[in-house]
C-alpha positions as CSV (number, residue, x, y, z in Angstrom):
1,M,0.8,3.8,-8.1
2,Q,4.4,4.3,-8.3
3,A,6.2,6.5,-5.8
4,K,9.7,6.5,-7.1
5,G,10.8,10.1,-7.8
6,L,7.9,11.6,-6.0
7,P,9.0,14.9,-4.0
8,D,9.0,13.8,-0.4
9,P,10.7,16.7,1.7
10,E,9.1,15.3,5.0
11,K,10.5,11.8,4.3
12,R,7.3,10.0,4.8
13,L,7.8,7.4,1.9
14,E,9.5,4.2,3.1
15,G,11.2,1.5,1.3
16,S,14.0,1.0,-1.0
17,G,12.2,-0.2,-4.0
18,S,13.2,0.9,-7.5
19,V,9.5,1.5,-8.5
20,A,7.2,1.4,-5.6
21,R,7.5,2.9,-2.0
22,H,5.0,3.0,0.8
23,I,3.7,4.9,3.9
24,K,3.2,3.1,7.2
25,M,0.1,4.3,8.9
26,R,1.4,4.1,12.4
27,S,-1.6,6.3,13.9
28,G,-4.2,4.5,11.8
29,A,-6.2,5.3,8.7
30,G,-6.8,8.9,10.0
31,E,-3.2,9.6,8.7
32,L,-4.7,9.7,5.2
33,D,-6.2,13.1,6.1
34,D,-2.6,14.5,6.8
35,L,-1.9,17.2,4.3
36,V,1.5,15.7,3.5
37,V,0.0,12.3,2.6
38,R,-2.7,13.9,0.6
39,K,-0.1,15.8,-1.5
40,L,1.8,12.6,-2.0
41,I,-1.3,10.8,-3.2
42,E,-2.3,13.7,-5.5
43,E,1.2,13.8,-7.1
44,A,1.2,10.1,-7.5
45,L,-2.2,10.2,-9.3
46,K,-0.9,12.9,-11.6
47,R,2.1,10.7,-12.6
48,A,0.3,7.5,-12.8
49,K,1.2,5.7,-16.0
50,V,-2.4,4.5,-16.3
51,P,-4.7,7.5,-15.5
52,I,-7.5,6.9,-13.0
53,P,-10.7,8.6,-14.1
54,V,-11.9,11.3,-11.6
55,G,-15.4,9.8,-11.2
56,Q,-14.3,6.2,-10.9
57,E,-15.1,4.4,-7.8
58,R,-11.9,3.5,-6.0
59,Q,-11.0,0.8,-3.5
60,F,-8.4,1.3,-0.8
61,I,-6.8,-1.7,0.8
62,I,-5.2,-1.5,4.2
63,K,-3.1,-4.4,5.1
64,S,-2.5,-5.0,8.7
65,V,0.5,-6.9,10.2
66,S,-0.1,-9.3,12.9
67,A,2.4,-9.5,15.7
68,K,1.6,-13.3,16.1
69,Q,0.6,-15.3,13.1
70,R,-0.8,-18.9,13.3
71,P,1.6,-21.6,12.0
72,R,0.8,-22.6,8.4
73,R,-0.3,-26.1,7.7
74,P,2.4,-28.2,6.2
75,N,2.0,-29.2,2.6
76,M,0.8,-32.8,2.5
77,K,1.7,-34.3,-0.8
78,G,-0.4,-37.0,-2.1
79,T,-3.4,-36.3,0.1
80,K,-6.6,-34.8,-1.2
81,S,-8.4,-32.1,0.5
82,A,-11.8,-32.9,2.1
83,K,-14.8,-31.3,0.3
């Protein structure tokens, strides 16, 4: 959903994107129950370019940011991966 132009008097939306913005859930997924967050989601659904049917099953994805990530394997050109 696109957040640009949504009324956000409490300044919960973050990011400087020209189309999409986001809310960081610092206190966990329970923040989705916050009235301000619910109103932002409702308004975003109303403004969605592609409507989402009311009865449609939805998927919610929460991405976590790890403080420490494992190093990536270097790309070995010319080698075949073992199967």
